[in-house]
C-alpha positions as CSV (number, residue, x, y, z in Angstrom):
1,I,-3.5,-21.3,74.6
2,V,-2.0,-24.1,76.6
3,F,-0.2,-23.3,79.8
4,R,2.2,-26.0,81.0
5,R,2.9,-26.4,84.6
6,V,4.9,-28.9,86.5
7,R,3.9,-30.4,89.8
8,C,6.5,-31.5,92.3
9,V,6.6,-32.3,96.0
10,V,9.1,-30.2,97.9
11,S,10.2,-30.1,101.5
12,F,11.0,-26.7,103.0
13,R,12.3,-25.7,106.4
14,V,10.0,-23.9,108.8
15,T,11.5,-22.3,111.9
16,P,9.7,-21.9,115.2
17,I,9.2,-18.2,114.3
18,H,7.2,-19.2,111.2
19,C,5.1,-21.6,113.3
20,T,4.3,-18.8,115.8
21,H,3.6,-16.3,113.0
22,Y,1.2,-18.7,111.2
23,G,-0.5,-19.8,114.5
24,L,0.5,-23.5,114.4
25,D,-0.5,-25.4,117.5
26,S,2.5,-26.4,119.8
27,S,1.5,-30.1,119.6
28,I,1.8,-29.9,115.8
29,I,5.1,-28.2,116.1
30,N,6.3,-30.9,118.5
31,S,5.2,-33.6,116.0
32,L,7.1,-31.9,113.2
33,I,10.4,-31.5,114.9
34,M,13.4,-33.2,113.2
35,G,16.5,-32.4,115.1
36,R,18.2,-29.1,115.9
37,N,14.9,-27.1,116.0
38,K,14.3,-27.5,112.3
39,Y,10.9,-28.2,111.0
40,F,10.1,-29.7,107.6
41,I,6.7,-29.6,106.0
42,T,6.0,-31.3,102.7
43,S,3.9,-29.4,100.3
44,E,2.8,-29.9,96.7
45,M,3.7,-26.9,94.5
46,T,3.0,-26.1,90.9
47,Y,5.7,-24.5,88.8
48,L,5.3,-22.7,85.5
49,K,7.2,-24.6,82.8
50,L,9.3,-22.5,80.3
51,R,8.2,-23.0,76.7
52,A,10.8,-24.2,74.4
53,D,10.3,-21.1,72.2
54,G,10.6,-18.8,75.3
55,R,7.3,-17.1,74.7
56,N,6.4,-17.2,78.4
57,W,9.9,-16.1,79.5
58,V,8.9,-13.0,81.4
59,D,6.3,-14.9,83.4
60,Y,8.5,-17.9,83.9
61,K,11.4,-15.7,85.2
62,Y,9.2,-13.9,87.7
63,E,7.6,-17.1,89.0
64,T,10.9,-19.0,89.2
65,I,12.6,-16.2,91.2
66,I,9.7,-16.3,93.6
67,H,9.9,-20.1,93.9
68,M,13.6,-19.9,94.5
69,C,13.2,-17.3,97.2
70,A,10.5,-19.4,98.8
71,Q,12.8,-22.4,98.8
72,G,15.6,-20.4,100.5
73,V,18.0,-20.5,97.6
74,R,17.8,-16.9,96.5
75,D,21.4,-16.3,97.5
76,H,22.5,-19.2,95.3
77,L,20.4,-17.9,92.4
78,F,22.0,-14.5,92.5
79,G,25.6,-15.6,93.3
80,L,25.7,-14.3,96.8
81,V,26.9,-17.6,98.3
82,S,30.5,-18.8,97.8
83,P,31.3,-22.5,97.9
84,P,32.8,-23.4,101.2
85,E,36.3,-24.9,101.6
86,E,36.5,-28.2,99.9
87,L,37.5,-31.3,101.8
88,V,38.9,-34.5,100.3
89,V,39.2,-38.0,101.5
90,H,42.5,-39.8,101.0
91,K,43.1,-43.3,102.5
92,N,40.1,-42.9,104.8
93,E,41.5,-39.6,106.2
94,L,39.9,-36.2,105.7
95,Y,42.0,-33.3,104.3
96,K,41.6,-29.7,103.1
97,A,41.7,-29.6,99.3
98,S,44.6,-27.2,99.6
99,D,46.6,-29.9,101.3
100,T,47.6,-31.6,98.1
101,K,50.4,-33.6,99.7
102,F,48.0,-35.0,102.4
103,E,50.3,-33.9,105.3
104,V,47.8,-32.7,107.9
105,P,44.7,-34.9,108.3
106,L,41.7,-33.3,109.9
107,D,40.0,-34.7,113.0
108,R,36.4,-35.6,112.0
109,H,35.3,-34.9,115.6
110,D,36.8,-31.4,115.7
111,E,34.2,-28.6,115.8
112,A,36.0,-26.7,113.0
113,T,35.9,-29.8,110.8
114,K,32.2,-30.4,111.6
115,T,31.4,-26.8,110.8
116,I,33.1,-27.1,107.4
117,L,31.2,-30.3,106.7
118,E,27.9,-28.7,107.6
119,M,28.6,-25.6,105.5
120,N,29.4,-27.9,102.5
121,N,26.1,-29.8,103.1
122,E,24.1,-26.6,103.3
123,Y,25.8,-25.1,100.2
124,W,25.3,-28.2,98.0
125,K,21.7,-28.7,99.3
126,G,20.9,-25.1,98.2
127,E,22.5,-25.7,94.8
128,G,20.6,-29.0,94.4
129,V,17.2,-27.5,95.3
130,G,17.6,-24.7,92.8
131,T,19.0,-26.9,90.1
132,L,16.1,-29.4,90.5
133,I,13.6,-26.5,90.0
134,L,15.4,-25.6,86.7
135,I,15.6,-29.3,85.6
136,K,11.8,-29.7,86.2
137,T,10.8,-26.4,84.6
138,V,13.1,-25.9,81.6
139,P,12.6,-27.9,78.5
140,R,15.4,-30.5,77.9
141,E,16.3,-28.9,74.5
142,V,16.9,-25.6,76.4
143,Y,18.5,-27.1,79.5
144,V,21.3,-28.7,77.5
145,F,22.7,-25.2,76.9
146,V,23.0,-24.4,80.6
147,R,23.6,-27.7,82.4
148,N,27.4,-27.6,82.1
149,K,27.7,-24.5,84.2
150,P,29.2,-25.2,87.7
151,T,26.7,-23.2,89.9
152,L,23.1,-22.4,90.0
153,C,23.9,-18.7,89.5
154,E,25.8,-19.4,86.3
155,R,23.1,-21.7,85.0
156,W,20.5,-19.0,85.7
157,K,22.6,-16.3,84.0
158,A,23.1,-18.5,81.0
159,L,19.3,-19.1,80.8
160,C,18.7,-15.3,81.1
161,E,21.2,-14.7,78.3
162,L,19.5,-17.2,76.1
163,H,16.2,-15.2,76.5
164,H,17.6,-11.7,76.8
165,D,16.1,-10.5,73.6
166,E,12.7,-12.1,74.2
167,R,9.9,-9.5,74.0
168,L,9.5,-7.5,77.1
169,G,5.8,-8.0,77.3
170,C,4.5,-8.1,80.9
171,G,1.1,-9.8,80.7
172,F,0.8,-13.1,82.5
173,Y,0.8,-16.0,79.9
174,D,0.7,-13.8,76.8
175,P,-0.2,-15.8,73.7
């Protein structure tokens, strides 16, 4: 039996609460700070790779959900996050996507505009992290069936539908 795993380096956010909980020294915490009280620690993680024939689907699904939760993209995976309001750039001015005639430009320094931009960045970062996990762990010949979906949630649902009739065995790495 051959078990295929993929190694990749990921960065994840650690809050001050995590640091206190895990007993990190305050000097370490101070050296890790990267703006706005967010901490990023790089760690090497191993992911179970889905077999092309889907024989390890049950184990793959379980481990992937755990990895997605650990990366903070659980809400993206299960469709609990809605895309924020889209902004578009027209002639170097920023507009809401709903302003199709480009009549009301937004002030880039306005707090509301900054909030929308930050929400967009956080949303797309979450989508990207989850999608990268799928790209790295799903065989190319399987991923082609789900890659055209617009969100991580829809890609995950499509992947689950592809394997919905796989045997319901529950042993880890059944042959």
